[in-house]
C-alpha positions in Angstrom: -4.2 4.2 54.1 -4.4 4.9 50.4 -1.5 2.6 49.7 -3.1 -0.2 51.8 -6.4 0.1 49.9 -4.5 0.0 46.6 -2.7 -3.2 47.7 -6.0 -4.7 48.7 -7.4 -4.0 45.3 -4.4 -5.6 43.6 -4.8 -8.8 45.7 -8.5 -8.8 45.0 -7.8 -8.7 41.3 -5.3 -11.6 41.6 -7.9 -13.6 43.5 -10.5 -13.1 40.8 -8.1 -14.1 38.0 -7.0 -17.2 39.9 -10.5 -18.1 41.0 -9.4 -17.9 44.6 -6.6 -20.4 44.0 -3.1 -20.2 45.3 0.1 -21.3 43.6 -0.4 -24.9 44.8 -3.0 -25.3 42.0 -0.6 -25.6 39.1 -1.0 -24.2 35.6 -1.5 -27.0 33.1 1.8 -27.7 31.4 0.4 -27.5 27.8 -1.5 -24.2 28.3 -0.4 -20.6 27.5 -1.5 -17.8 29.8 -1.9 -14.3 28.4 -3.0 -11.0 29.9 -5.7 -8.8 28.3 -5.7 -5.2 29.4 -9.3 -4.7 28.6 -12.6 -6.6 28.9 -13.7 -8.4 25.8 -17.5 -8.2 25.3 -17.5 -10.5 22.3 -15.6 -11.6 19.2 -16.5 -10.5 15.7 -13.6 -9.9 13.2 -15.2 -6.8 11.6 -15.2 -5.0 15.0 -11.6 -5.6 15.8 -10.0 -2.2 16.6 -6.3 -2.0 16.9 -4.1 -5.1 16.6 -3.2 -4.6 20.3 -6.8 -4.8 21.4 -8.3 -7.7 23.5 -10.8 -8.6 20.8 -7.9 -8.9 18.2 -6.0 -11.2 20.5 -8.9 -13.6 20.9 -10.3 -13.3 17.4 -7.1 -13.9 15.5 -6.7 -17.3 17.2 -10.3 -18.4 16.2 -10.8 -16.7 12.8 -8.5 -16.5 9.8 -8.0 -14.2 6.8 -7.0 -15.3 3.3 -3.3 -14.3 3.8 -0.9 -13.9 6.7 2.6 -12.7 7.3 5.4 -15.2 7.6 6.1 -15.8 11.2 9.9 -15.4 11.1 10.9 -13.5 8.0 11.8 -9.9 8.3 11.1 -7.7 6.5 7.5 -8.9 6.8 6.5 -11.2 3.9 2.9 -12.2 2.8 2.1 -15.9 2.6 -1.2 -17.8 2.1 -3.4 -18.6 5.0 -6.9 -19.7 3.9 -5.7 -19.0 0.3 -4.0 -22.0 -1.3 -1.5 -19.7 -3.1 -0.8 -16.0 -3.7 -3.2 -14.2 -6.0 -3.0 -14.4 -9.8 -3.3 -10.9 -11.3 -4.6 -9.8 -14.7 -2.3 -7.8 -17.0 -4.2 -4.6 -16.3 -3.9 -5.1 -12.5 -7.6 -4.9 -12.0 -8.6 -8.5 -11.5 -7.2 -11.1 -9.2 -8.1 -14.7 -8.7 -7.6 -16.4 -5.4 -7.7 -20.2 -5.0 -8.8 -21.3 -1.6 -7.5 -24.2 0.4 -9.7 -27.3 0.1 -8.7 -28.6 3.5 -9.8 -25.5 5.5 -12.9 -26.3 7.5 -15.1 -24.4 10.0 -15.1 -25.8 13.5 -17.8 -28.2 14.6 -20.7 -26.1 15.9 -24.5 -26.4 16.5 -25.1 -23.9 13.7 -24.3 -26.6 11.1 -26.4 -29.6 10.3 -25.6 -32.3 12.7 -23.2 -30.0 14.5 -20.4 -30.9 12.0 -18.3 -28.1 10.6 -18.1 -27.8 6.8 -15.5 -26.9 4.2 -14.6 -23.3 3.5 -16.2 -22.0 0.3 -15.7 -18.9 -1.9 -19.2 -17.7 -1.0 -18.1 -17.5 2.7 -15.5 -14.9 1.8 -18.0 -12.9 -0.2 -20.5 -13.0 2.7 -17.8 -11.9 5.2 -16.7 -8.9 3.1 -20.2 -7.8 2.4 -20.7 -7.6 6.2 -17.8 -5.1 6.2 -19.7 -3.0 3.6 -23.0 -3.2 5.4 -23.6 0.2 7.0 -25.7 -1.4 9.8 -22.6 -3.1 11.1 -20.7 0.2 11.4 -17.2 -1.2 11.1 -14.3 1.1 10.9 -12.6 -1.4 8.6 -14.8 -0.3 5.7 -12.4 2.6 5.1 -9.9 0.0 3.7 -12.5 -1.4 1.2 -14.2 1.9 0.2 -13.8 2.8 -3.5 -11.7 -0.3 -4.1 -14.0 -3.2 -5.2 -16.3 -2.8 -8.2 -19.9 -2.5 -7.1 -19.2 -2.7 -3.3 -19.9 1.0 -2.7 -23.2 0.7 -4.6 -24.1 -2.3 -2.5 -23.4 -0.2 0.7 -25.5 2.7 -0.6 -28.4 0.4 -1.4 -28.5 -1.1 2.1 -28.2 2.4 3.6 -31.2 3.6 1.6 -33.3 0.5 2.3 -33.2 -0.7 -1.3 -33.1 -4.4 -2.4 -29.6 -5.9 -2.1 -27.8 -5.6 -5.4 -25.2 -7.9 -6.9 -21.5 -7.0 -6.4 -19.8 -7.6 -9.8 -16.4 -7.2 -8.2 -16.9 -10.2 -5.9 -17.5 -13.5 -7.8 -17.3 -17.1 -6.8 -15.9 -18.8 -9.9 -16.4 -22.1 -8.3 -16.5 -23.4 -4.7 -12.8 -22.8 -4.1 -12.0 -19.9 -6.4 -12.7 -16.3 -5.8 -12.4 -13.5 -8.4 -12.1 -9.9 -7.3 -12.4 -6.9 -9.7 -11.0 -3.7 -8.4 -12.0 -0.2 -9.5 -8.3 0.7 -10.1 -5.0 -1.1 -9.9 -4.0 -1.6 -6.2 -1.5 -4.3 -5.6 -1.5 -3.5 -1.9 -5.0 -4.9 -1.6 -3.5 -8.2 -0.7 -2.2 -6.7 2.5 -5.7 -5.7 3.5 -6.8 -9.3 3.1 -4.2 -10.3 5.7 -5.8 -8.2 8.4 -7.8 -10.1 11.1 -10.8 -7.9 10.3 -11.0 -9.4 6.8 -11.3 -12.9 8.3 -14.0 -15.3 7.1 -17.1 -16.2 9.1 -19.9 -18.6 8.1 -23.4 -17.3 7.4 -24.9 -20.2 9.4 -23.5 -18.8 12.6 -25.0 -15.3 12.0 -28.4 -16.8 11.2 -28.3 -19.2 14.2 -27.0 -16.8 16.9 -28.1 -13.4 15.7 -27.2 -10.8 18.3 -25.4 -13.5 20.3 -22.9 -14.2 17.5 -20.3 -12.2 19.4 -20.3 -14.9 22.1 -20.5 -17.8 19.7 -17.4 -17.5 17.4 -17.2 -20.1 14.7 -14.0 -20.0 12.6 -11.5 -22.0 10.7 -8.5 -21.2 13.0 -6.3 -23.3 15.3 -8.3 -22.7 18.4 -12.0 -22.7 19.4 -13.9 -21.1 22.2 -14.0 -23.3 25.3 -15.4 -21.0 28.0 -16.1 -17.3 28.5 -16.0 -15.7 32.0 -17.5 -12.2 31.5 -15.1 -9.5 32.6 -12.6 -12.1 33.8 -11.2 -14.1 30.9 -11.6 -16.4 27.9 -10.3 -19.9 27.4 -9.6 -21.4 24.0 -8.8 -25.0 23.2 -7.0 -26.6 20.3 -9.5 -27.2 17.4 -9.6 -30.9 16.4 -10.7 -29.9 12.9 -7.8 -27.6 12.2 -6.0 -28.5 9.0 -2.5 -29.8 8.7 -0.1 -26.8 9.1 3.5 -26.8 10.1 5.9 -24.5 11.9 8.1 -22.7 9.3 11.5 -24.0 8.4 12.9 -20.7 7.1 13.9 -17.6 9.0 16.6 -15.1 9.6 20.2 -16.0 10.7 19.3 -14.5 14.1 16.4 -16.9 14.3 18.7 -19.9 13.8 21.1 -18.6 16.5 18.3 -18.0 19.0 16.7 -21.4 18.5 13.6 -20.2 16.8 13.9 -23.0 14.2 14.3 -25.8 16.7 10.7 -26.8 16.1 10.8 -26.5 12.3 8.2 -28.8 10.7 6.2 -29.3 14.0 2.4 -29.5 13.6 0.5 -26.4 14.6 -0.8 -25.4 17.0 1.8 -26.4 19.5 -0.1 -25.5 22.7 -3.3 -27.2 23.8 -5.1 -24.3 25.5 -4.9 -20.5 25.6 -6.1 -18.7 28.8 -6.7 -15.0 28.4 -6.9 -13.2 31.7 -8.4 -9.8 31.9 -6.1 -7.8 34.2 -6.5 -4.0 33.6 -3.9 -2.9 36.2 -0.2 -3.4 35.6 0.8 -4.3 39.2 -1.5 -7.4 39.6 -0.4 -8.6 36.1 3.2 -8.2 37.1 2.8 -10.1 40.3 1.0 -13.0 38.5 3.8 -13.1 36.0 6.4 -13.4 38.8 4.4 -16.2 40.2 4.5 -18.1 36.9 0.8 -17.7 36.3 1.4 -15.6 33.2 3.8 -16.7 30.5 4.8 -13.4 29.0 4.1 -9.7 29.7 5.0 -6.2 28.7 7.4 -4.7 31.3 5.4 -2.2 33.4 7.0 1.3 33.2 7.4 1.4 37.0 9.6 -1.7 36.8 11.4 -1.0 33.6 14.7 0.2 35.0 14.7 -2.5 37.7 14.4 -5.3 35.1 16.4 -3.9 32.1 19.6 -2.1 31.8 20.1 0.9 29.5 20.7 -1.4 26.5 17.4 -3.2 27.1 19.0 -6.3 28.3 17.9 -8.2 31.4 19.8 -7.4 34.6 21.6 -10.6 35.9 19.2 -11.1 38.8 16.3 -11.5 36.4 18.0 -13.6 33.8 19.1 -16.0 36.6 15.4 -16.5 37.3 14.8 -18.0 33.9 13.4 -14.9 32.2 14.0 -13.8 28.6 13.4 -10.4 27.1 12.0 -9.5 23.7 12.3 -6.1 22.2 10.9 -5.2 18.8 9.5 -2.1 16.9 5.8 -1.9 17.2 5.5 -0.1 13.8 4.0 2.9 15.6 5.4 6.4 15.2 4.3 9.2 17.4 4.6 12.6 15.7 4.0 16.3 16.2 1.9 17.5 13.3 2.0 20.9 11.6 -1.0 22.7 10.2 0.4 23.4 6.7 -2.5 25.8 6.0 -1.4 28.0 9.0 -0.1 31.3 7.7 2.8 31.4 10.2 3.8 27.7 10.0 3.2 26.8 6.4 5.6 29.1 4.6 8.4 29.0 7.3 10.6 25.9 7.0 13.2 27.3 9.4 10.5 27.6 12.0 9.4 24.0 11.6 13.0 22.9 11.8 13.6 25.0 15.0 10.6 23.3 16.6 11.9 19.9 15.7 15.4 20.6 17.0 13.9 22.0 20.3 12.1 18.7 21.0 14.1 16.7 23.6 12.7 13.3 22.7 14.9 11.4 25.0 13.9 13.4 28.0 10.2 12.6 27.3 11.2 9.0 26.7 12.8 8.6 30.1 10.3 10.7 32.0 7.1 9.1 30.7 8.0 5.8 29.1 10.9 4.4 31.1 13.3 4.8 28.1 11.6 2.0 26.2 11.1 3.8 22.9 13.5 4.5 20.1 14.5 7.9 18.7 13.4 7.9 15.0 15.8 9.0 12.3 13.2 8.6 9.5 9.5 8.0 8.9 9.5 4.5 7.5 9.9 2.1 10.4 12.1 -1.0 10.7 10.5 -4.2 9.5 9.8 -2.8 6.1 12.1 -3.5 3.1 12.0 0.2 2.2 13.4 1.2 5.6 16.9 2.6 5.5 18.7 2.0 8.8 21.5 4.3 7.9 19.1 7.3 7.4 19.3 9.9 10.1 17.4 13.0 9.3 19.5 16.0 10.6 16.4 17.8 11.8 14.9 14.9 13.7 17.1 15.3 16.8 17.6 17.5 19.8 20.0 20.4 19.4 19.1 23.5 21.3 21.9 25.7 19.7 20.7 24.8 16.2 17.1 25.3 17.2 17.9 28.8 18.4 19.8 29.5 15.1 16.9 28.2 13.0 14.5 30.4 15.1 16.5 33.5 14.1 16.3 32.4 10.5 12.5 31.9 10.9 12.1 35.5 12.2 13.8 36.7 9.0 11.4 34.8 6.9 8.4 36.0 9.0 9.6 39.6 9.0 9.8 39.9 12.8 9.3 38.0 16.0 7.4 34.8 15.7 3.9 35.2 17.3 2.7 32.8 19.9 1.9 29.3 18.5 -0.9 27.0 19.5 -0.5 23.3 20.1 -3.7 21.3 20.1 -3.1 18.4 22.4 -5.2 15.2 22.6 -5.9 14.3 26.3 -6.9 16.3 29.4 -5.4 14.1 32.2 -2.9 15.5 34.6 -0.2 13.4 32.9 -1.0 14.8 29.5 -1.0 18.3 30.9 2.5 17.7 32.3 3.6 16.7 28.7 2.1 20.0 27.4 4.1 21.9 30.0 7.3 20.0 29.0 6.9 20.9 25.3 6.1 24.5 26.2 9.4 24.7 28.1 11.3 23.1 25.2 10.1 25.7 22.8 10.7 28.5 25.3 14.3 27.5 25.6 14.5 28.0 21.8 12.9 31.4 22.1 9.3 30.5 21.0 6.1 31.0 22.8 3.6 28.2 22.9 0.0 27.9 24.1 -1.3 24.4 24.7 -5.0 23.8 24.0 -6.1 20.5 25.6 -9.1 18.6 24.1 -10.4 15.0 24.6 -8.1 12.6 22.7 -10.9 11.2 20.6 -11.9 14.6 19.4 -8.4 15.8 18.4 -9.0 15.3 14.6 -12.4 16.9 14.7 -11.3 20.0 16.6 -8.4 20.5 14.2 -11.0 20.7 11.4 -13.4 23.0 13.3 -10.8 25.4 14.8 -7.3 24.7 13.4 -4.2 25.2 15.5 -0.6 25.7 14.5 0.4 22.2 15.6 -1.1 19.1 17.1 0.2 16.3 19.4 -1.3 13.1 20.6 -1.4 11.6 17.2 0.7 9.2 15.2 0.3 6.2 13.1 0.4 2.5 13.7 0.8 0.8 10.4 -2.1 -1.4 9.4 0.1 -3.3 6.9 3.9 -3.1 6.1 3.6 -1.2 2.9 4.6 2.5 2.6 1.3 3.5 1.1 -0.2 3.0 4.6 2.0 5.9 5.7 2.0 8.0 2.6 -1.8 8.1 2.3 -1.8 10.3 5.3 -0.1 13.0 3.2 -2.0 12.7 -0.1 -4.0 15.8 -0.9 -6.4 14.4 -3.5 -8.5 11.3 -4.1 -10.2 9.1 -1.7 -7.3 9.0 0.8 -7.4 12.8 1.7 -9.5 12.2 4.9 -6.3 11.0 6.6 -4.3 14.2 5.7 -4.7 16.0 9.0 -1.6 18.2 8.1 -3.3 19.9 5.1 -0.1 19.1 3.3 -0.1 19.7 -0.4 2.7 19.0 -2.8 1.8 18.1 -6.4 5.0 16.1 -6.8 4.1 14.0 -3.8 0.6 13.4 -5.1 1.9 12.4 -8.5 4.3 9.9 -6.9 1.6 8.6 -4.6 -0.7 7.8 -7.5 2.1 6.1 -9.3 3.2 4.2 -6.2 -0.3 2.9 -5.4 -0.5 1.1 -8.8 3.0 -0.3 -8.8 3.8 -4.0 -7.9 6.8 -4.8 -5.8 10.1 -4.0 -7.6 13.4 -2.3 -7.0 12.0 0.8 -8.8 9.1 0.9 -6.4 11.5 0.8 -3.4 13.4 3.7 -4.9 10.2 5.7 -5.4 9.2 5.0 -1.7 12.5 6.4 -0.5 12.2 9.4 -2.7 8.8 10.1 -1.2 10.1 9.8 2.3 12.9 12.2 1.4 10.4 14.7 0.2 8.4 14.5 3.4 11.6 14.9 5.4 12.5 18.0 3.3 9.0 19.6 3.5 8.6 18.7 7.2 4.7 18.6 7.6 5.3 16.6 10.8 8.0 15.9 13.3 9.0 12.3 14.0 8.8 12.2 17.8 9.2 8.6 19.1 9.3 5.2 17.6 7.5 2.9 20.0 8.9 -0.5 21.0 7.2 -3.4 22.6 9.3 -4.7 25.4 8.2 -7.9 27.0 9.6 -10.5 29.3 8.7 -14.2 29.3 9.5 -17.4 31.2 12.0 -19.6 29.4 9.5 -22.4 29.1 7.7 -20.4 26.4 9.7 -21.0 23.3 9.2 -20.5 19.5 8.1 -17.0 20.5 8.9 -14.1 18.1 7.1 -10.8 18.6 5.1 -9.8 15.5 4.0 -6.2 14.8 0.8 -7.4 13.0 -0.4 -9.8 15.5 -0.5 -7.7 18.7 1.3 -8.2 22.0 -0.2 -11.7 22.5 1.7 -12.9 19.4 0.8 -15.6 16.9 0.0 -18.2 19.5 -0.4 -21.1 17.1 3.4 -21.0 16.6 4.3 -20.9 20.4 5.6 -23.9 22.3 5.4 -24.6 26.0 8.2 -26.7 27.6 5.9 -28.5 30.1 8.8 -30.1 31.8 10.6 -26.8 32.4 7.3 -25.2 33.7 6.6 -28.2 36.1 10.2 -27.9 37.5 9.6 -24.2 38.2 6.3 -24.8 39.8 7.8 -27.4 42.1 10.3 -24.8 43.5 9.5 -23.1 46.7 7.5 -19.9 46.1 9.6 -16.7 46.0 
């Protein structure tokens, strides 16, 4: 009975998404169809959460930041978006000038005189970034601007205290298309922050016109504009007729050439006419719609992973014969087990931390809970970064029970006797998370260690570690906001404005000195070497255990081409680059249903 009800719910979800239509009502050949796993209440760049969120997927196709990452190049490389060129920096590294594109325009909208969109101006950028600083907007993205721009923190304080709005000397419009930014200290990585969708530019007219309804009236400069909004069901975007002349890239990696990703080099963007976002929160209905050709690409559900892919993450023949393709790429997210480096048992006992790391059977976890889709990390800096060393395999970031037991014996010598029971603070209270806690407890028991697991709500994990510290914590990790090592290393700094991220209570004066130096260095071979030295120091001190390196594994129909997954655009990808082979889709639609 329960299975029958579940199936009814799945079919009901499909009926809602399709508006009660069957397969005979074909999908438009020039449209792309994407699944959202969550409802999107509105679109405002400053409230974008993670890059994999539904709001990020919709907003990044309507709004644009000043910079973006090259679609094809790896390691990831910054290129201009709304900026006309890369920033010009002063000799002291404190001031940068950014020239804006003169052909970038806001989309036509009723908020403008006569309904005609206007050209982008430097004041629009300043207005948008002041919104990030405004405490009334309560955006988490403020953490990336805090203490960085001269006068912006004072501006935020004045608004919080109800004082008159002060000028921000660090944000100046030199002319209509030139922006000058004055930093509080050298920080070359600031440009990466300006490539995040949350730093996108919005027009003041839209905020004044729509007020609280601005969330449902997005007005951007991007390749698509809002066409329709079906609350709780989906969003439809259409190609913006006012989008500037932009072309598909003509440079990429040798692998891009071999896989045909440069076949459309020079094509005008966007290449699709419409984007349909379908809200489908359950994996099975989404999978059924994908198999019907109603969805163009989809992450492989865990329940179907082994049926679709072999152990090398390649499509099984039955699926490739159906015209499907698979895309596997690192998501730039590393799950870790963190140590409390202020804990009297953990902090001064390196053999103990090594024993715990060696006892962790990461592959067992990967297969039991994730269908084997994740990678086993050998280092902390993920692939896709120029500082990543693929040859690096940390000897303690592996499963070896015999060595774990040997390190536990060494740990007892350091401690002066048997290791007392350890406590693992675990984010999550569901039955699944409790199973994970039981698994980790068994691993450590096999190594001769006693572990007690304390489950808390996932969102309160960091707070409870502050209130009542445990020996270790799990349920945390980091997804990189931008592909620069400072985004990882700030989580281990023990002084300055970045210490709020240091949940490990890790302190190493040499690391702090290097971090300060690294933060002020422009790209150079010397900087890459320093990054690698800092990574080596963290691997040596072991304030955390690299647990799993998460991959995005998705399948797509072969009519969706020019598709390259991108860690900084979310699972939906950078849709303006995608291409739909309408003829191939039509041929598939005319086949008898499976």
